[in-house]
Structure formats: structure tokens, C-alpha cells
FIZA-669848 format. One record per residue (C-alpha): residue number from 1; x, z, y. Coordinates in nm, 3 decimals. Layout:
N
   n      xx      zz      yy
 NUM       X       Z       Y
...
END
This chain:
217
   n      xx      zz      yy
   1   2.687  -4.790  -3.070
   2   2.637  -4.625  -2.738
   3   2.516  -4.277  -2.675
   4   2.261  -4.188  -2.412
   5   2.292  -3.839  -2.267
   6   1.989  -3.665  -2.125
   7   2.033  -3.587  -1.760
   8   1.816  -3.300  -1.634
   9   1.600  -3.395  -1.343
  10   1.614  -3.133  -1.068
  11   1.279  -2.997  -0.960
  12   1.183  -3.004  -0.593
  13   1.302  -2.693  -0.412
  14   0.964  -2.629  -0.256
  15   0.799  -2.613  -0.598
  16   1.054  -2.361  -0.726
  17   1.003  -2.136  -0.426
  18   0.625  -2.154  -0.418
  19   0.562  -2.064  -0.783
  20   0.645  -1.702  -0.872
  21   0.784  -1.620  -1.213
  22   0.582  -1.451  -1.485
  23   0.763  -1.123  -1.419
  24   0.690  -1.159  -1.050
  25   0.320  -1.207  -1.114
  26   0.305  -0.906  -1.344
  27   0.493  -0.681  -1.103
  28   0.273  -0.801  -0.816
  29  -0.045  -0.716  -1.009
  30   0.097  -0.379  -1.114
  31   0.199  -0.287  -0.759
  32  -0.142  -0.380  -0.617
  33  -0.327  -0.188  -0.887
  34  -0.110   0.123  -0.875
  35  -0.095   0.136  -0.496
  36  -0.468   0.091  -0.447
  37  -0.553   0.336  -0.727
  38  -0.307   0.595  -0.599
  39  -0.438   0.578  -0.241
  40  -0.796   0.611  -0.366
  41  -0.708   0.916  -0.577
  42  -0.528   1.084  -0.287
  43  -0.810   1.021  -0.040
  44  -1.079   1.147  -0.279
  45  -0.896   1.450  -0.417
  46  -0.780   1.563  -0.071
  47  -1.145   1.624   0.012
  48  -1.196   1.860  -0.283
  49  -1.158   2.238  -0.289
  50  -0.793   2.333  -0.325
  51  -0.807   2.713  -0.288
  52  -1.066   2.987  -0.322
  53  -1.082   3.362  -0.264
  54  -1.283   3.644  -0.112
  55  -1.265   3.797   0.235
  56  -1.376   4.143   0.346
  57  -1.655   4.135   0.606
  58  -1.830   4.450   0.741
  59  -1.764   4.655   0.430
  60  -1.855   4.371   0.196
  61  -1.691   4.056   0.065
  62  -1.775   3.688   0.103
  63  -1.631   3.395  -0.085
  64  -1.410   3.158   0.113
  65  -1.276   2.819   0.016
  66  -1.051   2.556   0.170
  67  -1.040   2.186   0.089
  68  -0.729   1.973   0.090
  69  -0.784   1.858   0.446
  70  -0.784   2.219   0.568
  71  -0.469   2.303   0.373
  72  -0.269   1.996   0.482
  73  -0.362   1.662   0.630
  74  -0.031   1.503   0.536
  75  -0.133   1.346   0.201
  76  -0.438   1.179   0.355
  77  -0.241   1.041   0.648
  78   0.040   0.912   0.428
  79  -0.206   0.756   0.181
  80  -0.355   0.555   0.467
  81  -0.006   0.451   0.579
  82   0.082   0.355   0.222
  83  -0.234   0.151   0.181
  84  -0.159  -0.040   0.500
  85   0.201  -0.096   0.389
  86   0.083  -0.222   0.049
  87  -0.101  -0.514   0.206
  88   0.156  -0.564   0.483
  89   0.414  -0.643   0.213
  90   0.254  -0.986   0.169
  91   0.262  -1.067   0.541
  92   0.639  -1.040   0.578
  93   0.947  -1.187   0.410
  94   1.308  -1.099   0.338
  95   1.430  -0.791   0.530
  96   1.085  -0.717   0.667
  97   0.942  -0.702   0.315
  98   1.216  -0.464   0.205
  99   1.149  -0.232   0.499
 100   0.773  -0.230   0.438
 101   0.827  -0.169   0.066
 102   1.053   0.126   0.153
 103   0.780   0.263   0.381
 104   0.532   0.232   0.094
 105   0.760   0.426  -0.140
 106   0.836   0.695   0.119
 107   0.464   0.738   0.192
 108   0.400   0.812  -0.174
 109   0.694   1.051  -0.200
 110   0.594   1.238   0.116
 111   0.231   1.269   0.011
 112   0.331   1.402  -0.333
 113   0.565   1.661  -0.182
 114   0.303   1.778   0.070
 115   0.041   1.813  -0.204
 116   0.269   2.020  -0.428
 117   0.366   2.248  -0.138
 118   0.000   2.287  -0.042
 119  -0.093   2.397  -0.394
 120   0.038   2.749  -0.326
 121  -0.051   2.770   0.043
 122  -0.287   3.051   0.151
 123  -0.283   3.011   0.529
 124  -0.593   2.790   0.532
 125  -0.792   3.058   0.346
 126  -0.663   3.330   0.577
 127  -0.774   3.125   0.876
 128  -1.119   3.080   0.722
 129  -1.143   3.455   0.651
 130  -1.051   3.532   1.010
 131  -1.315   3.292   1.135
 132  -1.587   3.443   0.917
 133  -1.501   3.809   0.983
 134  -1.398   3.775   1.346
 135  -1.082   3.969   1.263
 136  -0.763   3.771   1.317
 137  -0.581   4.007   1.079
 138  -0.818   3.939   0.790
 139  -0.663   3.821   0.469
 140  -0.798   3.680   0.147
 141  -0.789   3.860  -0.184
 142  -0.842   3.721  -0.531
 143  -0.672   3.398  -0.428
 144  -0.697   3.114  -0.680
 145  -0.593   2.750  -0.662
 146  -0.761   2.454  -0.828
 147  -0.599   2.155  -0.996
 148  -0.688   1.916  -0.711
 149  -0.353   1.948  -0.529
 150  -0.180   1.824  -0.844
 151  -0.430   1.541  -0.884
 152  -0.346   1.446  -0.526
 153   0.024   1.458  -0.609
 154  -0.033   1.234  -0.914
 155  -0.210   0.976  -0.697
 156   0.078   0.990  -0.450
 157   0.324   0.924  -0.732
 158   0.134   0.604  -0.810
 159   0.187   0.495  -0.448
 160   0.556   0.574  -0.488
 161   0.577   0.363  -0.805
 162   0.404   0.074  -0.626
 163   0.668   0.098  -0.354
 164   0.948   0.093  -0.612
 165   0.794  -0.218  -0.770
 166   0.788  -0.383  -0.427
 167   1.152  -0.293  -0.365
 168   1.262  -0.420  -0.704
 169   1.050  -0.735  -0.744
 170   0.918  -0.807  -0.394
 171   1.156  -1.098  -0.341
 172   0.976  -1.295  -0.612
 173   0.630  -1.240  -0.465
 174   0.454  -1.505  -0.255
 175   0.373  -1.440   0.111
 176   0.059  -1.511   0.308
 177   0.093  -1.843   0.489
 178   0.392  -1.927   0.271
 179   0.299  -2.296   0.278
 180   0.428  -2.327   0.633
 181   0.753  -2.244   0.802
 182   0.758  -2.048   1.127
 183   0.751  -2.373   1.325
 184   0.413  -2.457   1.171
 185   0.537  -2.764   0.981
 186   0.494  -2.810   0.604
 187   0.773  -2.647   0.403
 188   0.839  -2.953   0.189
 189   0.973  -3.151   0.484
 190   0.822  -3.477   0.356
 191   0.708  -3.745   0.600
 192   0.339  -3.700   0.674
 193   0.112  -3.997   0.598
 194  -0.026  -4.197   0.886
 195  -0.351  -4.072   1.038
 196  -0.631  -4.315   1.111
 197  -0.823  -4.170   1.411
 198  -1.132  -4.365   1.303
 199  -1.149  -4.182   0.971
 200  -1.268  -3.819   1.002
 201  -1.130  -3.731   0.660
 202  -0.778  -3.824   0.777
 203  -0.817  -3.600   1.080
 204  -0.920  -3.304   0.864
 205  -0.631  -3.362   0.624
 206  -0.387  -3.369   0.917
 207  -0.524  -3.041   1.050
 208  -0.495  -2.888   0.704
 209  -0.125  -2.987   0.697
 210  -0.073  -2.811   1.028
 211  -0.029  -3.133   1.226
 212  -0.172  -3.248   1.556
 213  -0.375  -3.564   1.471
 214  -0.373  -3.672   1.838
 215   0.005  -3.654   1.876
 216   0.063  -4.021   1.794
 217  -0.201  -4.154   2.028
END
């Protein structure tokens, strides 16, 4: 009695490359969500009041306040850079993707550091007091800081985490235009079906495959 052994049938290479794993899909969704949420939090909270106090003017006092943009513009700038890097990750492959992912992570780290340092900064309030009083030596008393710098830092940490996800799992993520190689030919390498120039649907299918339907004429 003979025995029949099951021989595994190898899957086409193109199919294995094109379909990301479950972990890849989850990490992709997490990176997109965290990066977009973090950038939104940074941009919104940077426009809130970070510091408040009072300044002496002509024998009296007036309240002064400074928003995040007056204290430091670094978190806002880096959040915009991080948001651009988040979507640029899908336009590049291999080493380029790693570099863009690193930029995304560094943007989050830099924005968080700038926000924490700005939480105790008083120079923006002193500048506002000098502007109001006309005295360049004016200083602010009763200085208080709000929680918004730390909210900004928390949003920046989310951008950092998105960058770490991209560094760790980015190789399993699909890329825009991944169906074609750089030469513009289909990645599968299979022989394209013949194109009948008298059939418009064949012409459209050829164009969709990235082929020149007039090449064989």
C-alpha cells in the first residue's frame, strides 16, 4: 500500500509581498491614529494660554498672558514636520522609510522636550509686560503656568510613539503605488494579455496595468 505525502504548494511571491500581516495592519492603524491625534493635540494646545501674571504700569497693575506660540514655536513647527513625515512613510520604501520614520520619532521627541522646557519659561511674559508698559526693564509678578504645556508634551509623545511604531513595523506596511516597480511594469512579471485595439475595454485594461496599448502597433 503506497503512501501519498502532501507537498505544500508555494504561494506566488507577489501575493506574499502585497498582503500585510495582521500585526502589520494593526501597527499601521495604530501609527496613523496616534500620529494624527498627537499632531492635532500639539497644534491645538500650543494656541492656548501657557503662562499668566501681572505687570506694573503707571503705578497700577495689568494682567498679562502668553500663549504657547509666544513662549516657543518649536512644538508647532515639529508637529507639522511630524504630520508630513507620517504620510510620507507610505510613499517610500526600505531605507527611505526608515529615515522618514526616524524623522517622525525625532519630531515628537523634540516637540515634547520644547513643551516641557517652555512650561517654566517667563521671558514671553516679560516681553509682553515691556510692550504694555513701554519699559524694557519691566518684569512680571505673580507668575503662574497652566497645564497646556504638558498637554502639548503629551501630544508630542503620541507622535514619538507613532514614529517608533513605524521604525519597528514599517517594513511590513504597504506603500503607495506598490503594485508597480520603478520601471512602471507590473510587479508580478507575468506576460500581459494581448490587446485588441478595436476593443476600448482592452485599451483601458492595458492602461490600468501601466502598459502602452499602442506599443505593438
